[in-house]
Residue frames as qw, qx, qy, qz and C-alpha x, y, z in Angstrom:
[[0.035, 0.777, -0.301, -0.551, -2.67, 1.01, 9.77],
 [0.827, 0.440, 0.271, 0.220, -1.81, 0.38, 6.15],
 [0.396, -0.651, 0.309, 0.570, 1.43, 1.45, 4.62],
 [0.708, 0.677, 0.171, 0.103, 2.23, 2.78, 1.18],
 [0.515, -0.501, 0.365, 0.592, 5.74, 3.02, -0.18],
 [0.573, 0.815, 0.068, -0.058, 6.31, 5.15, -3.31],
 [0.633, -0.360, 0.398, 0.557, 9.55, 4.68, -5.20],
 [0.515, 0.844, -0.061, -0.136, 10.86, 6.81, -8.12],
 [0.738, -0.285, 0.428, 0.438, 13.87, 5.31, -9.80],
 [0.324, 0.900, -0.088, -0.278, 15.88, 7.49, -12.20],
 [0.222, 0.704, -0.647, -0.190, 18.41, 6.85, -14.95],
 [0.802, -0.117, 0.570, -0.136, 17.58, 3.09, -15.06],
 [0.241, -0.183, 0.824, 0.479, 18.87, 0.62, -17.69],
 [0.520, 0.311, -0.097, -0.789, 16.47, 1.25, -20.54],
 [0.521, 0.145, -0.781, -0.312, 16.71, -2.27, -21.95],
 [0.159, -0.106, -0.904, 0.383, 15.91, -3.82, -18.49],
 [0.274, 0.325, 0.491, -0.760, 12.88, -1.58, -17.80],
 [0.595, 0.344, -0.216, -0.694, 11.47, -2.49, -21.25],
 [0.349, 0.144, -0.921, -0.100, 11.82, -6.27, -20.74],
 [0.679, -0.353, -0.076, -0.639, 8.42, -7.54, -19.59],
 [0.888, -0.138, -0.434, 0.063, 9.70, -10.97, -18.46],
 [0.494, 0.195, -0.455, 0.714, 12.49, -9.30, -16.49],
 [0.274, -0.392, 0.144, -0.866, 10.21, -6.71, -14.88],
 [0.842, -0.322, -0.214, -0.376, 7.91, -9.62, -13.75],
 [0.807, 0.016, -0.478, 0.346, 10.90, -11.58, -12.42],
 [0.189, 0.289, -0.358, 0.867, 12.04, -8.52, -10.47],
 [0.543, -0.383, -0.032, -0.747, 8.46, -7.89, -9.20],
 [0.886, -0.238, -0.375, -0.132, 8.12, -11.54, -7.99],
 [0.626, 0.044, -0.489, 0.606, 11.41, -11.37, -6.10],
 [0.046, -0.322, 0.263, -0.908, 10.37, -8.00, -4.49],
 [0.692, -0.368, -0.139, -0.605, 6.96, -9.33, -3.46],
 [0.855, -0.140, -0.470, 0.169, 8.61, -12.41, -1.99],
 [0.445, 0.197, -0.431, 0.760, 11.07, -10.23, -0.13],
 [0.294, -0.319, 0.239, -0.869, 8.25, -8.34, 1.64],
 [0.103, 0.057, 0.951, -0.287, 6.80, -11.70, 2.73],
 [0.603, 0.348, 0.221, -0.683, 3.77, -11.41, 0.57],
 [0.415, 0.076, 0.851, 0.311, 2.39, -13.67, -2.24],
 [0.209, 0.115, -0.398, -0.886, 0.62, -12.96, -5.44],
 [0.508, 0.342, 0.645, -0.458, -3.14, -13.38, -5.60],
 [0.603, 0.670, 0.416, 0.120, -3.50, -12.13, -9.14],
 [0.308, -0.523, 0.276, 0.746, -1.30, -10.27, -11.59],
 [0.559, 0.761, 0.329, 0.015, -1.72, -8.31, -14.75],
 [0.353, -0.509, 0.325, 0.715, 0.90, -6.78, -17.08],
 [0.586, 0.756, 0.291, 0.003, 1.04, -4.92, -20.36],
 [0.519, -0.203, 0.367, 0.745, 3.80, -4.16, -22.75],
 [0.328, 0.833, 0.190, -0.404, 3.06, -0.87, -24.53],
 [0.673, 0.331, 0.381, 0.541, 4.09, -0.15, -28.10],
 [0.740, 0.455, -0.472, 0.147, 6.63, 0.95, -28.89],
 [0.400, 0.196, -0.697, 0.562, 8.02, 0.98, -25.27],
 [0.336, -0.361, 0.376, -0.785, 6.93, 0.90, -21.64],
 [0.442, -0.157, -0.882, 0.034, 5.52, -1.56, -19.19],
 [0.499, -0.418, 0.291, -0.701, 2.86, -1.60, -16.51],
 [0.493, -0.037, -0.857, 0.146, 2.87, -4.49, -14.00],
 [0.487, -0.418, 0.191, -0.743, 0.21, -4.80, -11.38],
 [0.458, -0.095, -0.878, 0.100, -0.21, -7.57, -8.72],
 [0.669, -0.572, 0.021, -0.475, -2.89, -7.99, -6.06],
 [0.377, 0.319, -0.785, 0.374, -0.80, -9.32, -3.21],
 [0.516, -0.409, -0.740, 0.134, -1.76, -11.01, 0.02],
 [0.309, -0.459, -0.414, 0.723, -1.26, -7.73, 1.86],
 [0.224, 0.767, 0.195, -0.569, -2.77, -5.33, -0.82],
 [0.743, 0.644, 0.173, 0.053, -1.08, -4.35, -4.04],
 [0.505, -0.486, 0.401, 0.590, 2.26, -3.88, -5.82],
 [0.620, 0.746, 0.241, -0.005, 2.76, -1.99, -9.10],
 [0.464, -0.373, 0.366, 0.715, 5.56, -1.05, -11.44],
 [0.489, 0.843, 0.212, -0.074, 5.24, 1.48, -14.41],
 [0.594, -0.287, 0.333, 0.673, 8.22, 2.04, -16.71],
 [0.353, 0.917, 0.031, -0.182, 9.06, 4.86, -19.01],
 [0.858, -0.002, 0.227, 0.461, 12.10, 3.59, -20.94],
 [0.439, 0.710, 0.166, 0.525, 12.41, 6.75, -22.94],
 [0.209, -0.866, 0.193, -0.411, 13.17, 8.72, -19.68],
 [0.488, 0.224, -0.745, 0.395, 14.94, 5.77, -17.83],
 [0.328, -0.290, 0.413, -0.799, 12.20, 6.18, -15.17],
 [0.444, -0.205, -0.872, -0.040, 10.50, 3.59, -13.06],
 [0.432, -0.384, 0.230, -0.783, 7.55, 4.21, -10.61],
 [0.440, -0.128, -0.884, 0.085, 6.84, 1.57, -7.96],
 [0.492, -0.412, 0.160, -0.750, 3.95, 1.64, -5.55],
 [0.421, -0.073, -0.883, 0.195, 3.68, -0.89, -2.67],
 [0.514, -0.426, 0.081, -0.740, 0.50, -0.78, -0.59],
 [0.564, -0.023, -0.817, 0.119, 0.39, -3.14, 2.32],
 [0.658, -0.668, -0.097, -0.334, -1.39, -3.84, 5.69],
 [0.903, -0.242, -0.159, 0.317, 1.92, -5.26, 6.89],
 [0.264, -0.939, 0.169, 0.144, 4.47, -3.20, 8.74],
 [0.773, -0.300, 0.433, 0.353, 7.23, -5.42, 7.44],
 [0.637, 0.714, 0.150, 0.247, 7.57, -3.61, 4.10],
 [0.647, -0.476, 0.043, 0.594, 11.22, -2.69, 4.51],
 [0.169, 0.910, -0.143, -0.351, 12.77, 0.56, 3.31],
 [0.360, -0.441, 0.720, 0.396, 15.52, -1.75, 1.90],
 [0.645, 0.456, 0.611, 0.045, 13.22, -2.90, -0.81],
 [0.300, 0.934, -0.042, -0.189, 14.12, 0.36, -2.62],
 [0.219, -0.674, 0.649, 0.276, 17.83, -0.67, -2.60],
 [0.591, 0.070, 0.792, 0.138, 16.90, -4.03, -4.15],
 [0.522, 0.751, 0.404, -0.031, 14.81, -2.33, -6.92],
 [0.039, 0.921, -0.282, -0.266, 17.50, 0.30, -7.47],
 [0.312, -0.468, 0.770, 0.301, 20.09, -2.39, -8.10],
 [0.589, 0.283, 0.756, 0.046, 17.75, -4.57, -10.14],
 [0.471, 0.818, 0.331, 0.009, 16.97, -1.78, -12.55],
 [0.655, 0.063, 0.057, 0.751, 20.45, -0.31, -12.45],
 [0.036, -0.941, -0.274, -0.196, 19.10, 3.02, -11.36],
 [0.433, 0.402, -0.269, 0.761, 21.49, 5.90, -10.62],
 [0.074, -0.125, 0.484, -0.863, 19.24, 7.43, -8.13],
 [0.329, -0.453, -0.817, -0.139, 15.98, 6.81, -6.16],
 [0.274, -0.320, 0.244, -0.873, 13.42, 8.86, -4.24],
 [0.380, -0.300, -0.875, 0.036, 11.44, 6.96, -1.63],
 [0.336, -0.307, 0.182, -0.872, 8.38, 8.14, 0.25],
 [0.235, -0.254, -0.929, 0.134, 6.31, 6.31, 2.74],
 [0.421, -0.299, -0.032, -0.856, 2.65, 7.25, 3.63],
 [0.008, 0.123, 0.914, -0.386, 0.85, 5.75, 6.58],
 [0.409, -0.287, -0.473, -0.726, -2.82, 5.23, 5.89],
 [0.197, -0.048, 0.730, -0.652, -5.02, 5.26, 8.96],
 [0.424, -0.204, -0.695, -0.544, -7.86, 2.94, 8.03],
 [0.583, -0.544, -0.594, -0.113, -10.84, 2.64, 10.36],
 [0.287, -0.864, 0.110, -0.399, -9.58, 5.38, 12.64],
 [0.157, -0.695, 0.646, -0.272, -6.56, 3.46, 13.81],
 [0.908, -0.105, 0.368, -0.169, -7.72, -0.12, 13.68],
 [0.198, -0.414, 0.798, 0.390, -5.08, -2.53, 12.14],
 [0.742, 0.308, -0.261, -0.536, -6.19, -4.23, 8.94],
 [0.862, -0.168, 0.469, -0.095, -6.35, -7.99, 8.75],
 [0.181, 0.562, -0.732, -0.340, -3.82, -10.04, 6.74]]
């Protein structure tokens, strides 16, 4: 199995979610908290506002997309590791000063039920 966690964070601190270095710092902490490491990362600061951060991680991928004009952040964590805790949403909610969060998990059945390698 592979696991995908989708997080929608609302009413976030607009300054925080438009600060590329802070977004990267938060991403690095979250990736560490799920017991993964960064293989490669890419980020882009849009003009006039908004950020996309994407990391290939040891267990698959991690992404953050921000829309400061709406106070909205979308996070996607895809992992072969069952250890991606639901609590990561709480960390990200606090880190971005979000007032609310929606969290959805999707289990992906790769190879008809075989576990993926880490």
